Each structure stands twice: as C-alpha cells, then as structure tokens.
SEMI-473609 format. One line per 4 residues: number of its first residue (from 1); for each residue y, x, z of C-alpha. Coordinates in steps of 0.02 Angstrom, whole numbers, m for minus. Example, Ala and Ser with C-alpha at 12.3 -4.5 7.8 and 13.67 -1.06 7.14 Angstrom:
2
1> m225 615 390 ~ m53 684 357 .
END
This chain:
242
1> m83 544 70 ~ m25 692 m33 ~ m77 741 m205 ~ m204 868 m170 .
5> m362 786 m233 ~ m483 851 m374 ~ m480 792 m553 ~ m676 773 m541 .
9> m691 675 m363 ~ m559 579 m306 ~ m383 608 m416 ~ m335 610 m606 .
13> m204 720 m651 ~ m61 640 m748 ~ 120 669 m814 ~ 271 635 m683 .
17> 274 429 m730 ~ 165 290 m791 ~ 171 235 m946 ~ 256 39 m941 .
21> 134 m73 m1018 ~ 162 m288 m1067 ~ 89 m311 m893 ~ 201 m194 m782 .
25> 365 m238 m867 ~ 439 m348 m768 ~ 514 m514 m856 ~ 670 m530 m769 .
29> 777 m385 m668 ~ 704 m252 m784 ~ 841 m143 m700 ~ 742 m132 m539 .
33> 576 m84 m613 ~ 533 111 m600 ~ 381 193 m669 ~ 405 394 m602 .
37> 256 423 m476 ~ 368 497 m335 ~ 442 313 m306 ~ 283 226 m322 .
41> 170 344 m216 ~ 315 346 m71 ~ 292 148 m71 ~ 116 163 m60 .
45> 100 284 58 ~ 217 208 189 ~ 123 40 197 ~ m28 m9 289 .
49> m96 m146 217 ~ m127 m184 16 ~ m154 m359 m47 ~ m300 m365 m170 .
53> m305 m512 m309 ~ m453 m564 m421 ~ m550 m686 m490 ~ m697 m768 m404 .
57> m802 m914 m463 ~ m657 m962 m579 ~ m518 m969 m445 ~ m395 m837 m391 .
61> m427 m748 m229 ~ m285 m641 m144 ~ m366 m540 11 ~ m254 m414 130 .
65> m334 m257 167 ~ m327 m75 216 ~ m316 29 82 ~ m291 228 51 .
69> m223 331 m78 ~ m255 508 m148 ~ m183 570 m315 ~ m199 436 m442 .
73> m338 316 m363 ~ m323 191 m242 ~ m470 163 m116 ~ m499 6 m23 .
77> m669 m9 91 ~ m760 m181 166 ~ m920 m246 210 ~ m1066 m207 81 .
81> m1090 m400 84 ~ m927 m452 41 ~ m914 m516 m136 ~ m775 m436 m206 .
85> m855 m276 m157 ~ m1026 m329 m233 ~ m939 m391 m385 ~ m864 m217 m422 .
89> m1034 m121 m466 ~ m1028 71 m520 ~ m1029 39 m690 ~ m942 m55 m817 .
93> m861 m194 m823 ~ m811 m158 m656 ~ m686 m316 m579 ~ m524 m339 m649 .
97> m403 m338 m483 ~ m226 m330 m462 ~ m163 m239 m307 ~ 19 m265 m240 .
101> 110 m181 m86 ~ 297 m251 m26 ~ 397 m180 104 ~ 556 m280 151 .
105> 707 m185 185 ~ 839 m323 223 ~ 898 m515 212 ~ 1019 m553 96 .
109> 1118 m695 142 ~ 1244 m773 9 ~ 1368 m899 7 ~ 1271 m994 m112 .
113> 1089 m1042 m73 ~ 1042 m1016 m259 ~ 1092 m815 m233 ~ 1010 m796 m52 .
117> 869 m638 m98 ~ 799 m491 m15 ~ 809 m322 m8 ~ 632 m241 m42 .
121> 525 m101 m116 ~ 343 m147 m202 ~ 209 m95 m304 ~ 98 m198 m417 .
125> m60 m100 m489 ~ m169 m202 m635 ~ m350 m115 m659 ~ m530 m116 m662 .
129> m611 m84 m491 ~ m767 m5 m454 ~ m881 36 m336 ~ m894 228 m265 .
133> m1073 301 m262 ~ m1015 490 m238 ~ m1072 523 m49 ~ m922 651 m45 .
137> m792 548 m133 ~ m849 410 0 ~ m820 506 152 ~ m636 579 69 .
141> m594 416 42 ~ m630 321 194 ~ m536 474 286 ~ m386 427 181 .
145> m403 257 220 ~ m405 293 427 ~ m251 404 386 ~ m163 274 314 .
149> m154 185 473 ~ m103 329 560 ~ m76 505 483 ~ m200 641 557 .
153> m297 503 639 ~ m463 533 531 ~ m462 712 614 ~ m454 648 798 .
157> m584 524 792 ~ m800 516 760 ~ m842 501 576 ~ m948 354 525 .
161> m1130 373 560 ~ m1281 325 444 ~ m1287 155 491 ~ m1100 117 490 .
165> m1098 213 321 ~ m1235 100 250 ~ m1131 m59 314 ~ m963 3 223 .
169> m935 m11 37 ~ m784 75 m62 ~ m712 29 m216 ~ m586 133 m320 .
173> m446 68 m426 ~ m363 210 m553 ~ m170 201 m555 ~ m148 179 m729 .
177> m61 9 m752 ~ 75 37 m628 ~ 255 m20 m584 ~ 384 m20 m422 .
181> 515 m141 m394 ~ 651 m104 m299 ~ 800 m223 m248 ~ 977 m149 m130 .
185> 1136 m189 m100 ~ 1217 m360 m58 ~ 1227 m540 m137 ~ 1282 m567 m302 .
189> 1393 m711 m263 ~ 1467 m805 m410 ~ 1664 m759 m418 ~ 1724 m943 m396 .
193> 1610 m946 m226 ~ 1698 m800 m144 ~ 1830 m902 m36 ~ 1703 m1006 32 .
197> 1702 m988 225 ~ 1527 m930 230 ~ 1454 m776 301 ~ 1374 m660 177 .
201> 1306 m487 176 ~ 1128 m403 215 ~ 1036 m409 396 ~ 938 m253 376 .
205> 748 m253 417 ~ 670 m98 504 ~ 502 m63 571 ~ 487 0 734 .
209> 347 73 846 ~ 334 28 1049 ~ 246 141 1165 ~ 65 167 1150 .
213> m29 66 1260 ~ m197 153 1323 ~ m361 52 1321 ~ m414 3 1485 .
217> m576 117 1473 ~ m487 257 1416 ~ m531 416 1518 ~ m363 471 1610 .
221> m384 642 1552 ~ m364 597 1376 ~ m178 646 1329 ~ m85 548 1193 .
225> m93 649 1042 ~ 66 727 979 ~ 38 631 812 ~ 87 463 893 .
229> 206 543 1001 ~ 314 564 826 ~ 264 393 776 ~ 369 298 908 .
233> 535 240 879 ~ 565 227 695 ~ 410 302 658 ~ 491 463 577 .
237> 318 546 580 ~ 252 433 447 ~ 270 477 251 ~ 392 356 180 .
241> 467 306 351 ~ 647 322 297 .
END
C-alpha cells in the first residue's frame, strides 16, 4: 500500500531507512541485508501472505495469514476468538511477535550439493503486536488487507457489516525492528569444482496469473473489472510484481 497514512491513526513518520538492531543484523551473509524503506516496503507490498510467529503456552507457533501495510505499520486480521488476537490486548504488554515475508525468485543449482541455494527476497519484522480498537483505523486497516489480495478490490466489494466487524479482530505491528535480505546471481562453486561435468546455473521462478474463472452464480451482466484484467499474466498491474 502507498505511504499515505496519517501519523495519528494508521502510520508512523520516519527516516528513509530502519535502524539496524541486534535482532535485525544477520549472523551471516550480511552483505545481503538491506534496511532502506523502499526495499522493505516493495517486498512487503508484493506479498500475499506473511507468517506470524509468537509463543503460546511456552511453545513457538507460526501462522500463515493475510496482512496489509499502511506506512510504517503492518495489520493482520482474524477471528476475535483466536488466541493470538486475544493475547495482543489493546494496552501493554501486547504480544511479542516476529513476522516474515519471502519471495522465491530462482533455484540456484551448483556443481556441489553443498552450494545449492535459492534466489529470494525476504523481510523479517520484530515487535509487539497490539489490538486496534479505533473504529476508523480498523476500517482503513481492513481495506488495506483486502487491497493486499488485489489492489483496488476494497472499493469494488461490499464493506463488512456490523456483525462481521464484531467477529473480526485487527492487530497492528509497528515497523521499527525491520530488515530485508536478498540473494541474486548464480551459484558460488569452489574453483576446484568448475571442471566437474554437472550442470550449474539458475532456474528462474516467477509468479503468473491465469484467466479469471467467474463464480457459477455470478450475474452474466457483471463484467471483469479492469484491475483484474491488468493482473493477468505476470501480474504487472500489482505493486512489486517486477
């Protein structure tokens, strides 16, 4: 989502980069790390799912879930009865979480088994999640989550009614401790392996969208909207698709 949120409700103003911390500096391949907001936001905005990690009853739990970004905040929604959303609370201490997003861009095949790898773009966020209670912030956050699925969809769907809103919780995670990590390029084979008779290189991996299939009960008079037409193929109509 674009960085147009107001600081008092759905976004936090800040510098052009996130400050590295002990938790966001990788222990290896540090040259692949990035902290500038343009890189971090582009990786987040191109994703559909994040993985939300937290500790429940003394054991780690990781859940795949939809999310949305507005400015320097991430929003996640779910049932009001779910444990992680109940645990966040509106006030301190909230819930300590880790959120990750990953895009697979290529399979890296080396001559040696040891040096096989993948090209990827990833973001890791550490922080404290809290429940969103302000009605307007909840509304804007839910629109952002819908638009994360397909940009523009929130304006072309029925808004949640009172009953649906009552059953839906939204949590907010400020983007304070954040890092991106990116790998590109070919395999890093050892010099003594270069003469081996094994194929080496990169197999690109790209996301592709098929032709939309209308619902069986869709009124034939309802035409395919332009924003879905733009999504077909390589998804050039979606932020961060290239």
